[in-house]
C-alpha positions as a LaTeX table, in Angstrom:
\begin{tabular}{lrrr}
\hline
Residue & $x$ (\AA) & $y$ (\AA) & $z$ (\AA) \\
\hline
Unk1 & 110.26 & 74.65 & 124.54 \\
Unk2 & 113.60 & 76.06 & 123.43 \\
Unk3 & 113.98 & 78.74 & 120.79 \\
Unk4 & 115.42 & 76.44 & 118.06 \\
Unk5 & 112.41 & 74.15 & 118.39 \\
Unk6 & 109.96 & 77.05 & 118.24 \\
Unk7 & 111.82 & 78.35 & 115.20 \\
Unk8 & 111.60 & 74.94 & 113.48 \\
Unk9 & 107.84 & 74.71 & 114.08 \\
Unk10 & 107.29 & 78.31 & 112.96 \\
Unk11 & 109.29 & 77.86 & 109.76 \\
Unk12 & 107.52 & 74.61 & 108.91 \\
Unk13 & 104.08 & 76.13 & 109.49 \\
Unk14 & 104.95 & 79.26 & 107.52 \\
Unk15 & 106.25 & 77.17 & 104.61 \\
Unk16 & 103.08 & 75.09 & 104.66 \\
Unk17 & 100.84 & 78.17 & 104.55 \\
Unk18 & 102.84 & 79.78 & 101.75 \\
Unk19 & 102.87 & 76.59 & 99.70 \\
Unk20 & 99.11 & 76.21 & 100.18 \\
Unk21 & 98.51 & 79.72 & 98.86 \\
Unk22 & 100.88 & 79.07 & 95.95 \\
Unk23 & 99.13 & 75.78 & 95.13 \\
Unk24 & 95.79 & 77.57 & 94.89 \\
Unk25 & 97.26 & 80.29 & 92.68 \\
Unk26 & 99.32 & 78.43 & 90.05 \\
Unk27 & 98.15 & 76.07 & 87.34 \\
Unk28 & 96.53 & 76.05 & 83.91 \\
Unk29 & 94.11 & 78.70 & 85.17 \\
Unk30 & 96.26 & 81.07 & 87.28 \\
Unk31 & 94.60 & 83.04 & 90.06 \\
Unk32 & 95.79 & 86.35 & 91.48 \\
Unk33 & 96.22 & 86.94 & 95.24 \\
Unk34 & 93.33 & 89.41 & 95.05 \\
Unk35 & 90.97 & 86.79 & 93.63 \\
Unk36 & 92.00 & 84.27 & 96.27 \\
Unk37 & 91.57 & 86.83 & 99.08 \\
Unk38 & 88.15 & 87.89 & 97.76 \\
Unk39 & 86.99 & 84.28 & 97.47 \\
Unk40 & 88.23 & 83.48 & 100.98 \\
Unk41 & 86.40 & 86.53 & 102.36 \\
Unk42 & 83.21 & 85.47 & 100.59 \\
Unk43 & 83.37 & 81.94 & 102.00 \\
Unk44 & 84.52 & 82.79 & 105.51 \\
Unk45 & 82.77 & 86.09 & 106.23 \\
Unk46 & 79.97 & 86.09 & 103.63 \\
Unk47 & 81.40 & 89.17 & 101.93 \\
Unk48 & 80.04 & 90.37 & 98.63 \\
Unk49 & 83.17 & 90.62 & 96.51 \\
Unk50 & 82.81 & 89.89 & 92.81 \\
Unk51 & 84.66 & 86.69 & 91.93 \\
Unk52 & 84.53 & 85.03 & 88.49 \\
Unk53 & 82.51 & 81.79 & 88.61 \\
Unk54 & 85.38 & 79.96 & 86.88 \\
Unk55 & 87.79 & 80.96 & 89.65 \\
Unk56 & 85.41 & 79.69 & 92.31 \\
Unk57 & 84.96 & 76.39 & 90.46 \\
Unk58 & 88.73 & 75.93 & 90.10 \\
Unk59 & 89.36 & 76.59 & 93.80 \\
Unk60 & 86.46 & 74.67 & 95.31 \\
Unk61 & 86.12 & 71.71 & 92.97 \\
Unk62 & 89.50 & 71.19 & 91.31 \\
Unk63 & 92.39 & 72.49 & 93.41 \\
Unk64 & 90.75 & 72.42 & 96.83 \\
Unk65 & 90.27 & 68.63 & 97.10 \\
Unk66 & 93.66 & 68.04 & 95.53 \\
Unk67 & 95.44 & 70.31 & 98.00 \\
Unk68 & 93.62 & 68.73 & 100.94 \\
Unk69 & 94.62 & 65.30 & 99.64 \\
Unk70 & 98.27 & 66.34 & 99.38 \\
Unk71 & 98.19 & 67.64 & 102.95 \\
Unk72 & 96.51 & 64.48 & 104.24 \\
Unk73 & 98.71 & 62.01 & 102.36 \\
Unk74 & 101.95 & 63.88 & 103.10 \\
Unk75 & 101.20 & 64.19 & 106.82 \\
Unk76 & 100.04 & 60.57 & 107.09 \\
Unk77 & 103.07 & 59.10 & 105.33 \\
Unk78 & 105.47 & 61.27 & 107.34 \\
Unk79 & 103.80 & 60.32 & 110.63 \\
Unk80 & 103.87 & 56.63 & 109.71 \\
Unk81 & 107.53 & 56.88 & 108.76 \\
Unk82 & 108.31 & 58.59 & 112.06 \\
Unk83 & 106.59 & 55.80 & 113.98 \\
Unk84 & 108.30 & 53.01 & 112.03 \\
Unk85 & 111.73 & 54.59 & 112.37 \\
Unk86 & 111.25 & 54.98 & 116.11 \\
Unk87 & 109.96 & 51.45 & 116.55 \\
Unk88 & 112.71 & 49.82 & 114.47 \\
Unk89 & 115.40 & 52.14 & 115.92 \\
Unk90 & 116.58 & 52.93 & 112.41 \\
Unk91 & 116.27 & 56.29 & 110.59 \\
Unk92 & 116.45 & 54.54 & 107.21 \\
Unk93 & 113.12 & 52.73 & 107.61 \\
Unk94 & 110.10 & 53.76 & 105.51 \\
Unk95 & 106.35 & 52.92 & 105.81 \\
Unk96 & 106.51 & 50.31 & 103.05 \\
Unk97 & 108.98 & 48.15 & 104.99 \\
Unk98 & 106.23 & 45.83 & 106.28 \\
Unk99 & 104.68 & 45.40 & 102.85 \\
Unk100 & 101.78 & 47.82 & 103.24 \\
Unk101 & 102.54 & 49.59 & 99.95 \\
Unk102 & 102.96 & 46.31 & 98.08 \\
Unk103 & 99.73 & 44.97 & 99.54 \\
Unk104 & 97.84 & 48.15 & 98.69 \\
Unk105 & 99.26 & 48.09 & 95.18 \\
Unk106 & 98.19 & 44.47 & 94.69 \\
Unk107 & 94.66 & 45.25 & 95.90 \\
Unk108 & 94.35 & 48.21 & 93.54 \\
Unk109 & 95.86 & 46.32 & 90.59 \\
Unk110 & 93.37 & 43.49 & 91.13 \\
Unk111 & 90.53 & 46.02 & 91.04 \\
Unk112 & 91.84 & 47.54 & 87.81 \\
Unk113 & 92.47 & 44.11 & 86.30 \\
Unk114 & 88.85 & 43.08 & 86.90 \\
Unk115 & 87.54 & 46.48 & 85.64 \\
Unk116 & 86.02 & 47.58 & 88.93 \\
Unk117 & 84.88 & 51.07 & 89.90 \\
Unk118 & 87.16 & 53.65 & 91.48 \\
Unk119 & 85.58 & 53.07 & 94.90 \\
Unk120 & 86.23 & 49.32 & 94.70 \\
Unk121 & 89.83 & 49.95 & 93.60 \\
Unk122 & 90.40 & 52.24 & 96.57 \\
Unk123 & 88.82 & 49.77 & 98.97 \\
Unk124 & 90.96 & 47.00 & 97.48 \\
Unk125 & 94.09 & 49.09 & 98.02 \\
Unk126 & 93.14 & 49.80 & 101.63 \\
Unk127 & 92.26 & 46.16 & 102.36 \\
Unk128 & 95.40 & 44.91 & 100.60 \\
Unk129 & 97.63 & 47.13 & 102.72 \\
Unk130 & 96.01 & 45.91 & 105.95 \\
Unk131 & 96.17 & 42.28 & 104.80 \\
Unk132 & 99.86 & 42.52 & 103.95 \\
Unk133 & 100.79 & 43.86 & 107.38 \\
Unk134 & 98.56 & 41.30 & 109.08 \\
Unk135 & 100.38 & 38.50 & 107.26 \\
Unk136 & 103.77 & 40.01 & 108.07 \\
Unk137 & 102.84 & 40.39 & 111.75 \\
Unk138 & 101.59 & 36.80 & 111.93 \\
Unk139 & 104.73 & 35.46 & 110.27 \\
Unk140 & 106.95 & 37.55 & 112.54 \\
Unk141 & 105.11 & 36.38 & 115.65 \\
Unk142 & 105.40 & 32.73 & 114.64 \\
Unk143 & 109.20 & 32.92 & 114.48 \\
Unk144 & 109.77 & 33.25 & 118.20 \\
Unk145 & 113.38 & 32.14 & 118.31 \\
Unk146 & 114.59 & 35.25 & 116.42 \\
Unk147 & 114.69 & 38.89 & 117.38 \\
Unk148 & 111.11 & 40.23 & 116.93 \\
Unk149 & 112.18 & 43.36 & 115.04 \\
Unk150 & 114.44 & 41.40 & 112.69 \\
Unk151 & 111.64 & 38.86 & 112.14 \\
Unk152 & 109.21 & 41.66 & 111.17 \\
Unk153 & 111.71 & 43.20 & 108.77 \\
Unk154 & 112.52 & 39.92 & 107.04 \\
Unk155 & 108.85 & 38.95 & 106.84 \\
Unk156 & 108.02 & 42.35 & 105.37 \\
Unk157 & 110.70 & 42.00 & 102.71 \\
Unk158 & 109.54 & 38.51 & 101.77 \\
Unk159 & 105.82 & 39.37 & 101.63 \\
Unk160 & 106.54 & 42.59 & 99.74 \\
Unk161 & 108.56 & 40.66 & 97.18 \\
Unk162 & 105.79 & 38.07 & 96.82 \\
Unk163 & 103.12 & 40.73 & 96.27 \\
Unk164 & 105.43 & 42.55 & 93.85 \\
Unk165 & 105.79 & 39.41 & 91.76 \\
Unk166 & 102.01 & 38.99 & 91.72 \\
Unk167 & 101.67 & 42.59 & 90.49 \\
Unk168 & 104.17 & 41.83 & 87.74 \\
Unk169 & 102.13 & 38.78 & 86.70 \\
Unk170 & 98.94 & 40.84 & 86.54 \\
Unk171 & 100.69 & 43.47 & 84.42 \\
Unk172 & 101.73 & 40.76 & 81.96 \\
Unk173 & 98.17 & 39.42 & 81.77 \\
Unk174 & 96.46 & 42.84 & 81.62 \\
Unk175 & 95.02 & 44.41 & 78.49 \\
Unk176 & 97.94 & 46.47 & 77.08 \\
Unk177 & 95.62 & 49.18 & 75.70 \\
Unk178 & 93.30 & 49.85 & 78.67 \\
Unk179 & 94.26 & 48.07 & 81.86 \\
Unk180 & 98.06 & 48.23 & 81.68 \\
Unk181 & 98.25 & 52.06 & 81.33 \\
Unk182 & 95.82 & 52.45 & 84.24 \\
Unk183 & 97.90 & 50.09 & 86.39 \\
Unk184 & 101.13 & 51.90 & 85.49 \\
Unk185 & 99.77 & 55.34 & 86.28 \\
Unk186 & 98.28 & 54.17 & 89.58 \\
Unk187 & 101.59 & 52.67 & 90.64 \\
Unk188 & 103.32 & 56.00 & 89.89 \\
Unk189 & 100.92 & 57.83 & 92.20 \\
Unk190 & 98.63 & 60.75 & 91.47 \\
Unk191 & 96.38 & 63.22 & 93.28 \\
Unk192 & 94.64 & 64.45 & 90.14 \\
Unk193 & 91.48 & 62.38 & 90.53 \\
Unk194 & 90.94 & 62.79 & 94.27 \\
Unk195 & 87.36 & 63.84 & 95.04 \\
Unk196 & 85.80 & 65.06 & 98.32 \\
Unk197 & 84.22 & 61.62 & 98.72 \\
Unk198 & 87.69 & 60.03 & 98.69 \\
Unk199 & 88.88 & 62.41 & 101.39 \\
Unk200 & 85.81 & 61.66 & 103.51 \\
Unk201 & 86.57 & 57.93 & 103.29 \\
Unk202 & 90.32 & 58.15 & 103.97 \\
Unk203 & 90.44 & 60.89 & 106.61 \\
Unk204 & 88.79 & 58.92 & 109.49 \\
Unk205 & 91.27 & 56.05 & 109.17 \\
Unk206 & 94.24 & 58.41 & 108.97 \\
Unk207 & 92.89 & 60.34 & 111.97 \\
Unk208 & 92.41 & 57.14 & 113.97 \\
Unk209 & 96.03 & 56.17 & 113.37 \\
Unk210 & 97.26 & 59.65 & 114.24 \\
Unk211 & 95.28 & 59.77 & 117.49 \\
Unk212 & 96.71 & 56.41 & 118.50 \\
Unk213 & 100.28 & 57.57 & 117.85 \\
Unk214 & 99.64 & 60.81 & 119.73 \\
Unk215 & 98.31 & 58.96 & 122.77 \\
Unk216 & 101.38 & 56.69 & 122.71 \\
Unk217 & 103.87 & 59.52 & 122.12 \\
Unk218 & 105.52 & 59.28 & 125.54 \\
Unk219 & 105.90 & 55.50 & 125.45 \\
Unk220 & 107.32 & 55.56 & 121.92 \\
Unk221 & 110.63 & 56.87 & 123.26 \\
Unk222 & 111.05 & 53.70 & 125.33 \\
Unk223 & 111.14 & 51.60 & 122.17 \\
Unk224 & 114.64 & 52.95 & 121.60 \\
Unk225 & 115.69 & 50.82 & 124.59 \\
Unk226 & 116.09 & 47.08 & 124.52 \\
Unk227 & 112.98 & 45.00 & 125.18 \\
Unk228 & 114.26 & 43.88 & 128.59 \\
Unk229 & 114.91 & 47.46 & 129.71 \\
Unk230 & 111.52 & 48.67 & 128.47 \\
Unk231 & 109.72 & 45.77 & 130.20 \\
Unk232 & 111.59 & 46.55 & 133.40 \\
Unk233 & 110.17 & 50.08 & 133.24 \\
Unk234 & 106.64 & 48.69 & 133.07 \\
Unk235 & 106.03 & 49.08 & 129.33 \\
Unk236 & 104.36 & 46.11 & 127.55 \\
Unk237 & 106.67 & 46.15 & 124.54 \\
Unk238 & 104.83 & 43.58 & 122.45 \\
Unk239 & 101.44 & 45.24 & 122.81 \\
Unk240 & 102.96 & 48.67 & 122.24 \\
Unk241 & 104.70 & 47.49 & 119.08 \\
Unk242 & 101.46 & 45.96 & 117.75 \\
Unk243 & 99.57 & 49.19 & 118.47 \\
Unk244 & 102.19 & 51.25 & 116.64 \\
Unk245 & 102.17 & 48.91 & 113.66 \\
Unk246 & 98.36 & 49.03 & 113.46 \\
Unk247 & 98.25 & 52.83 & 113.71 \\
Unk248 & 100.98 & 53.41 & 111.15 \\
Unk249 & 99.45 & 50.83 & 108.80 \\
Unk250 & 96.03 & 52.48 & 109.00 \\
Unk251 & 97.55 & 55.83 & 108.05 \\
Unk252 & 99.67 & 54.42 & 105.24 \\
Unk253 & 96.89 & 52.29 & 103.77 \\
Unk254 & 94.43 & 55.21 & 103.84 \\
Unk255 & 96.96 & 57.45 & 102.10 \\
Unk256 & 97.96 & 54.91 & 99.46 \\
Unk257 & 94.32 & 54.06 & 98.72 \\
Unk258 & 93.58 & 57.57 & 97.41 \\
Unk259 & 96.98 & 58.57 & 96.02 \\
Unk260 & 98.71 & 55.43 & 94.77 \\
Unk261 & 102.33 & 54.66 & 95.57 \\
Unk262 & 104.24 & 57.82 & 96.55 \\
Unk263 & 107.64 & 56.99 & 97.95 \\
Unk264 & 110.29 & 58.89 & 99.86 \\
Unk265 & 107.93 & 60.97 & 102.01 \\
Unk266 & 107.97 & 58.49 & 104.89 \\
Unk267 & 111.74 & 58.02 & 104.62 \\
Unk268 & 113.06 & 61.50 & 103.91 \\
Unk269 & 110.81 & 63.74 & 106.01 \\
Unk270 & 111.22 & 62.07 & 109.45 \\
Unk271 & 114.97 & 62.01 & 108.90 \\
Unk272 & 115.02 & 65.73 & 108.09 \\
Unk273 & 112.78 & 66.54 & 111.06 \\
Unk274 & 115.00 & 64.54 & 113.39 \\
Unk275 & 118.01 & 66.59 & 112.31 \\
Unk276 & 116.09 & 69.79 & 113.05 \\
Unk277 & 114.50 & 68.96 & 116.40 \\
Unk278 & 115.98 & 65.74 & 117.76 \\
Unk279 & 114.60 & 62.23 & 118.27 \\
Unk280 & 112.08 & 62.89 & 121.07 \\
Unk281 & 108.85 & 61.48 & 119.59 \\
Unk282 & 106.31 & 63.91 & 121.05 \\
Unk283 & 108.15 & 66.82 & 119.40 \\
Unk284 & 109.20 & 64.92 & 116.30 \\
Unk285 & 105.72 & 63.74 & 115.27 \\
Unk286 & 104.04 & 67.14 & 114.70 \\
Unk287 & 107.08 & 68.58 & 112.92 \\
Unk288 & 107.28 & 65.55 & 110.62 \\
Unk289 & 103.61 & 65.95 & 109.75 \\
Unk290 & 104.03 & 69.64 & 108.92 \\
Unk291 & 107.10 & 68.97 & 106.78 \\
Unk292 & 105.50 & 65.95 & 105.09 \\
Unk293 & 102.38 & 67.91 & 104.15 \\
Unk294 & 104.48 & 70.82 & 102.85 \\
Unk295 & 106.82 & 68.54 & 100.89 \\
Unk296 & 104.11 & 66.59 & 99.09 \\
Unk297 & 102.12 & 69.77 & 98.39 \\
Unk298 & 105.21 & 71.36 & 96.84 \\
Unk299 & 105.91 & 68.23 & 94.77 \\
Unk300 & 102.33 & 68.01 & 93.54 \\
Unk301 & 102.22 & 71.71 & 92.64 \\
Unk302 & 105.50 & 71.37 & 90.77 \\
Unk303 & 104.33 & 68.25 & 88.97 \\
Unk304 & 101.22 & 69.89 & 87.53 \\
Unk305 & 103.00 & 73.14 & 86.61 \\
Unk306 & 106.39 & 72.39 & 85.08 \\
Unk307 & 105.26 & 70.60 & 81.91 \\
Unk308 & 102.33 & 70.50 & 79.49 \\
Unk309 & 101.50 & 67.04 & 80.84 \\
Unk310 & 101.33 & 66.24 & 84.54 \\
Unk311 & 104.37 & 64.59 & 86.10 \\
Unk312 & 103.37 & 61.95 & 88.70 \\
Unk313 & 104.39 & 62.86 & 92.25 \\
Unk314 & 105.92 & 59.42 & 92.74 \\
Unk315 & 108.48 & 60.29 & 90.07 \\
Unk316 & 109.27 & 63.73 & 91.45 \\
Unk317 & 109.63 & 62.57 & 95.06 \\
Unk318 & 112.37 & 60.18 & 93.93 \\
Unk319 & 114.10 & 62.76 & 91.71 \\
Unk320 & 114.03 & 65.40 & 94.46 \\
Unk321 & 114.35 & 63.10 & 97.46 \\
Unk322 & 117.41 & 61.14 & 96.38 \\
Unk323 & 119.92 & 64.03 & 96.18 \\
Unk324 & 118.32 & 65.80 & 99.15 \\
Unk325 & 118.57 & 62.66 & 101.27 \\
Unk326 & 122.21 & 62.14 & 100.27 \\
Unk327 & 122.90 & 65.74 & 101.27 \\
Unk328 & 121.17 & 65.25 & 104.62 \\
Unk329 & 123.08 & 62.02 & 105.18 \\
Unk330 & 126.41 & 63.67 & 104.40 \\
Unk331 & 125.56 & 66.61 & 106.67 \\
Unk332 & 124.67 & 64.30 & 109.52 \\
Unk333 & 127.89 & 62.34 & 109.12 \\
Unk334 & 129.98 & 65.53 & 109.24 \\
Unk335 & 128.16 & 66.86 & 112.29 \\
\hline
\end{tabular}
């Protein structure tokens, strides 16, 4: 591995570790580095340092699950975006292209509309995301006379628009005092209410998708070729594309189910990682995951610290991501 690539990995990992320490320290109840070090020593090495009970509660029950959720969601969305951009041969593709975000949003909104529990809402979001991509894949496969990638894109746009209109209808019919605010806040995304149980439910699905992408990392590069060239090299393009779609959808649906709709991570982060390390998928995937986890953790920490009320991460990712993406795009054009 060349020195620039090692430097990129080292900087991304260092930024992630620093942001994690900062996320534990800042907030309504600030913690000093000494308190964090003492608490870590107590938990890891069974040391006997005196730590205020409130500090331990804040770290273990409030900020800990939230930080883990930010790391999981950021890495999952970035990995899914990397896979989709490689499969569609387009760096401007994001994980919601095939309607997974719209389907997950519809499933969650239905759960809120019918006053279901948080667990049912999360399951509805997960099932809705999988259902949307299944419908898109079936529609794309039925249109055989068109390019398969173009058929998937068009089907994703159509199904996403349909589910978006259904969400709009439910918002009109919802109770404006109870259900509508809950729907609005869920659609903006939030990590504030993530509990360890939510992480335990989402992590296996995200891990299953990640393992699948990792096992296919060498074949993913061949999707940049035409289908005829890839088939001539012995790669079953159709089956490979279905496997990639399933893996990326699992990761996206698991992330959206616990965090709501958080845009820009799957679009911006793979693009930035590609500029740093190149398009080779086996190197691009881990760097995208590190940068995605660091980016969402930084956004979430900023959102709960800059104002008396919490700013949803879905708002901040757009405010930060738009100018940063334009800068990256202009830099790439000049280079």
